[in-house]
TORTOR-476050 format. One record per residue (C-alpha): z, x, y negated; residue in one letter. Coordinates in steps of 0.25 Angstrom, whole numbers, plus 5000, padded with zeros to 4 digits. Layout:
N
ZXYA ...
***
This chain:
475
499651295017M 498851155020S 497351155015N 497351005016I 496750995002N 495751095003S 494551035004D 494850944989T 493250954980T 493250994968K 492350864964V 492650754973V 491450644976P 491250534968M 491650434979G 492650494983Q 493350494968K 492950324971I 493450324983A 494950364977F 494450264966G 494450144974L 495550164981G 496450184967M 495850054962L 496549994975A 497750064969N 497650014958Q 497149874959M 498549844968F 499449864956P 498349804949A 498349674951A 500049694958L 500349704942G 499549584940I 499849494951F 501649514948M 501449444935V 501149314944V 502449364949L 503049324936V 502149224929Q 501849134942D 502849184953L 503849164940K 504549284948F 505849334938P 505449474932A 506549544939W 505849514952M 504449564946W 505149694942G 505749724957I 504249694962L 503949794953F 504949874957F 505449884972L 504149904979P 503650014969R 505050084973I 504750044989F 503350114985D 503850244978A 504650254988F 503350274998I 502650344991D 503250474993P 503250475008I 501650425008M 501350555001G 502150635011F 501450565021I 500350575016S 500150715013D 500750765026N 499950645034T 499150745046R 497950655049S 496350645053K 496150555041W 496950665031G 498250645023R 497850515015R 496750425021R 497450345032H 498550315024Y 497850265010V 496850165020F 498250095028I 498950105013G 497650035007A 498049905019I 499349905017I 499349875003M 498049805002G 498549695011L 499949675005S 499649684993F 498849534997V 499949485005V 500949524994M 500349424984W 500349314991Q 501549224984L 501449084983Y 502349014971R 502948894982E 503549034989S 504849054979G 504949164970V 505949234980Q 505049204990Y 503949274982N 504649374977F 505049444989T 503949444997Y 503149504986F 504249624986L 504149615002L 502549635003W 502549714991S 503349824998F 502149815009V 501149834997F 501649954991Y 502050035004L 500550005007G 500150054992L 500950184995S 500450235007I 498850214999F 499150234986S 499950394989V 498850445000P 497750384989Y 498350494979V 498350584986A 496850574993M 496650584976G 497450694973Y 496850764984E 495250744979M 495150864973S 495750974966D 495151004955D 495750974940F 494750884937H 494150804947E 495650764950R 495450704937T 494050644940S 494650594954I 495750514946M 494850464936A 493850394945I 495250344953S 495650314939Q 494450214934W 494050154947I 495450124949G 495550054935Q 495049944938W 495949874944A 496749864932W 495249814924V 495149704938I 496549674941A 496849594927P 495849484930W 496849434940F 497649394929W 496449294926V 496149264939I 497649224939M 498049164928Y 496549064931D 496448944935P 495148944937K 495649044948W 496848994955F 497948914952P 498949004948N 499149164949A 499949164961D 498649114968T 498049194962A 498649324964T 498649274981R 497149274982T 497049394971L 498149514981A 496749494993V 495949504986W 496649624979V 497349684991G 496049685000I 495149724991I 495949844985C 496349865001M 494949905004V 494849994991L 496050084993A 495450105007M 494350195000M 494850304996P 495350325013A 494050265017I 493250365008F 493950505006I 494050585016K 495250695018S 495150775031K 496150785043S 497550835040T 497850835056V 498050965060N 498750995045E 499851105048K 500551105032S 500950935033F 502450905036S 502650815050P 502550675046L 503450595060T 504750515060F 505350635064S 505250705054T 505550585044I 506450665036G 506050815033G 504650715029S 505650645017L 506350765016K 504950825012E 504450705003I 505850714995F 505550894995Q 504150844989S 504650744979F 505450844974K 504450944974E 503450844965A 504350834958F 504750954953S 503350994949N 503250984934K 501850924932P 502050824942F 503450784937T 502450774923K 501550684930L 502650594938C 503350564926I 502150534916A 501750444926T 502850354928F 503150344913L 501850294910I 501350214921F 502850164923N 502950134908A 501650034909F 501749984919N 503149934917T 502549844905V 501249834911A 501649684916G 502049624903F 500449634899T 500249504906F 501649444897F 501149504885I 499849444885V 500349314890V 501549294882Y 501149384868Y 499849364867L 499649214872F 501049174871N 501349154889G 499749064889N 499349154903T 498149064899G 498049104887A 498049244890A 496849224897G 496249374903I 497049434893W 498049504902P 496749524907T 496149614898L 497349694895F 497149754909G 495749774911C 495349814898V 496349914901G 495749964912A 494549954910L 495050044898S 495650124908T 494350144915T 493050144905F 493950234894V 495250294901V 494850354911I 493550424909P 494150474895I 495650534904V 494850594913A 493850654902R 495150714892M 495750754906S 494750864908K 494550894891I 496150914888M 496750914903G 497550814910K 498850824903K 498250804890N 497450684894A 498550634898F 499450634886L 498250604876A 498150464886S 499550424887Q 499550434869G 498250354871I 499150254878S 500150264868I 499150194859L 498850104869G 500350034870Y 500350054853I 499349974852L 499749854863L 500849834855W 500049784843F 498749724849L 499549614857F 499249514847I 499349374851P 498149304846G 497149434846K 497349454863P 496249554861Y 496949654856M 497549724864F 496249754869L 496149864862F 497349944865A 496949964879L 495950074879P 497150154872F 498450084881F 497350124894S 497550264892F 499050264898G 498950214912I 497150254912G 497550414909S 498850414918L 498250414933F 496950494929T 497850594926L 499150604933M 498250584947M 497450694943S 498650794938M 499550754950T 498350824959A 498350954953D 499850944954V 499850924969C 498851054968D 500051124960M 501051074971D 500251144984E 500151254976L 501951254976N 502051194988S 500551214997S 500751085000K 499550984995R 500550854993R 499550754988E 500250644992G 501550674988I 501250704977F 500350584974G 501650494981A 502750554971I 501950554959Y 501550384963W 502850364967W 503450394950M 502350294946V 502850194958K 504150224954F 503850194939G 503150044942F 504050004951A 505150034939I 504249984931A 504049864937G 505649824937L 505649874923L 504349764921T 505449654925G 506549714917V 505949724903L 505249584906M 506849534905S 507149604896L 506349544886V 506649404893G 505149374899F 505349254906N 504149214915P 504649094916N 504349054899L 502849004895P 503349074882V 504149204882Q 505049244868T 504449324860E 505649444863G 505149444878A 503449464874V 504049584863T 504849644873G 503649664881L 502649684872R 503949814867L 504049864883F 502449834883F 502249974873S 503350034874G 503550044888I 502250134889P 502350204876I 503750244880F 503550294894G 501950364890T 502550434878L 503550514890V 502550524899A 501950604888M 502850704885L 502950734898I 501650774900M 501550864889R 501950974897N 501250924907Y 500751084912D 499651074926L 498551104917T 497051124921E 496951284921Q 498451244929K 497851174941A 496651264941K 497651384944E 498551304955I 496951254961K 496551404961T 497951444967A 497751334977L 496351384981D 496851524984N 498051474991R 497151405001K 496051525001N 497051615005L 497351525019I 
***
């Protein structure tokens, strides 16, 4: 049996947690900026909704396919730097530079050229993201073997990562203020350089500061050679099968899929609802209100949701904290239906602290619970497979994200939203609002139903940890 994880400690130094959190800031800033910039494709470069959907869908399907392979490679890498660090470093470089290049779009190039250019570079970006994110997430799972310390690690990393969602919405102000740039597509070309380079450096921090012991002489790993690729792929598929036979892990994946991707299906509607419902299509009059929606929501998550959820987890357990948090988020979505009021845009701010409990609590708790599942898997398989479990978990997230992106374009077309019209029809705007509240409420309710019988409790996790310690002591 591998003892690769035998040097994990109960209490992780704060410097290590911060280094991991800086990686999370990069990991969240890229999708946060991407979500803001994608509006430019429709609003300014005049991509039709179906192109927007494809650009969300195809690269993420590619990413979801690469993740399990990257998880297997990461779990079985023999290196003096350990299993993860060099992949995190290389992936940071690829995704940072490709993000910069991807957004060098010029409207005079035409819609068809820009669509093809953006799509091809998206594949490069998501390849880099996979090389970075799968080993990076696995590093977090490995940092501690303590039930509550894992939640602390994830809470701190999510707290740091949430600043991406505070900062990114202000890009809207910069992009659509003529004092900054003549137009939004010019703004994205410049902002992409800053985002790409800064986040590339942040993403390198876990590789530099979180140390890993050498795995050069590890005997339990599967071979990683071209001659054994067939057997390796077979083992990947077998790992998939074993992971989804783990009932607690399956519940985590499905619940995350429903909540996160129901949210992402309609998240892109925020800008259009604020502009076309609250301000009748006047982007200038909308000013900073689209920005405030994202910024205040992220600040609520950072300073209210994450500290409360971390505390709730210790008092009532991770599952109950999850159920309570998601119940609060449903209230937030209901409030948003009533508090989007033309002429009174400030009213929606009162719904945001409740709304933020959904996504704000999700990964803090789910990543901590996935680390617990890895212990359960080790007890059953005698292998440490944080990489493959992390990859499969995020495969579900990213596959759903791809579906969500495709559905976004479909729903916009379904309600009759036309980016070339200065004012949208009442039916189109009402349709966006109905989907904006209705889809996340439905997804969250189903996820809560699935998680009601989640049974990997603190007591059970401690029993697994004791059994693992006893097994190691016999070796």
